[in-house]
Each structure stands twice: as C-alpha cells, then as structure tokens.
N, C-alpha and C positions, 0 to 999 in steps of 0.2 A: 164376414165381417169385416175381415184384411185383407181385402179388396176392395168395398166401399172407403175405407182409408187414404188406403193406396191413391185411392181416387180420386181422392179430396186434397193430398197435396200435391197433386201433377196440378191439376186445376189453380188451386193457390196458389204456385211457381209458374204458370201460366200470366194469369189474372197479374202477381209480381211484373213479370218479365216485364207484359206491356207494358203498363203505367211505371214502366222505367223508360219502355224504348218511350212513347210519352212523351215521356220530362223529357231527354236528353236530345231529339227532335226539335221543342219548340223550342229549351234552349237555344240554342247550338243557329235555329235561323231570325230572331230576336239581333235587331242588335242589343250590344253592349251600351254600357252608359259610357265606357269607355269611350268605344267608337264613332259613336254621339260630341264624343267632350269631342275627343278630335275634330273631325266634320266641322265643328263647329272656331274651332281653332283654327282651321287653313278657312275657313268663312275671315275669319276677322284677315285675318291676314294675308287675306285676297285685300277685298275693303280700304282694306290699310294703303298696300301700296296703292294700288291703285288710284286710291287720296295722294302720298308723292306726288305720284309718276300724276298727277294731271292738276295739281298746284293748285285744290281744289279752294284750299283756305281762303287761300290769296286770289282770287277769281273770286271765291263771296265778299270777302271780304269789299272787292272792286266796287262789283256790284248793286253793297251794300250800298256803298258816298258813295255813286251813281247814280243810287233815286232817292239824296239827300238824306241818307240816315246816318249816325256820326257811331262808328262799330270805334270798341275799344283796342282793338285787339284778336285782342280776349274772345276765345271760343274753342270749350270742349265739347267733345266727341268721349262718347257710350259706344262702341258699336257692343252688340252682342251675336249677332247673325249676318248677312245679307240682309233677314227680310224684317228685321229690328235697329233699329240703331236712333242715333241719338242728339238730339245736337242743345246744345245752353248755349247761346250768343248775345257780350256786356255789348249796347250802346251806349252811349252821352243824349240824355237829354231828348228823350225817350218823351213828345207829342201827347197830352189826354187820352185819347186816345191809341192806348193802347193794343185791348183788342182785338181792333181793328189794323195798328202797324203790327201786329204776332199774326193774325190772317193771311196777310202782304205778304210776309218776309218769312211767313210756312211756307206760300206759294212759289213765291222771286227762288228759296233755296232746292225748297223739288224740282221745282224748275231745275234747276243751274246739275244738282247729283243728277238725273234722269238726264241730262243733255250729253253726262259724263258718265252714264252706263252703271255710276256708282247710288240705282236704285232712290227711292225712297227716304228724308228722315222724320223723328218724330223734334219741332224746332220747339221750342223755350225760350222764349223774351228775359231778360235780364236787366233793370235799370242802372248806371255808374252813378250817383248821383252826386259826387265826389267833383 
C-alpha cells in the first residue's frame, strides 16, 4: 500500500510540474500589455514626427483651399497607431451636399497622407456656422 501512495504523489508532482512549466512558457511567449502599449506609443510618436517633418497640417489646409473649401485652420488629430488614425476638419460654409463633400475630402486627405507615408486617416468634417 505504501508503494502506491508514493507513486500517486510522484505522479501528482509530475503533473503539477508540467502545468507550471506550461504556464511559465505561455506567459513568456505572449506579449505583455506593457509591450503592446510601448509599441503603440512608438507608432504614435513616429506618425506625429512624420506629420511635423512633412508639414502635413499646412499641406492639407492648402489642398482644401485649392479645391475651393474654406478651412478654419482647426484640424484635430487622434492617433492610436499607424493603422488607426482620425482627423476632424472644421470648414466654413460647407455646401448642401455635405456627404459628397465628406467623401471628396476623405479621398483628398488620404491621397495626401498616403503620398507622405502617413497611411490613411478616418476623416470627419465639421461645419463652422459662424
């Protein structure tokens, strides 16, 4: 009887060791939340510095003006990562075909941003009625 108890204990220890090793291995191979956060921060810094280097803000305002739009100069950027970026553009006197203008401005903005190496943005248009 004594032999079977020691065999069960050894088997139990072996199973526990395998489970612990599996958990340790699984934890080390998976990216931690902090690693993911730091990678996103570096991407945001990269996008931001590229926007400054290429003077994206001024180029976008000038492109909108050359197409007959009246930007207020207020453009808001929200950058989560290289793949997930948003722009909010405020315009004066947007004509009645706002949806058509939004689509055109989305295409214009993304053509400019892609040519500068910034990738595509989700564009939102706001009208300043003052």
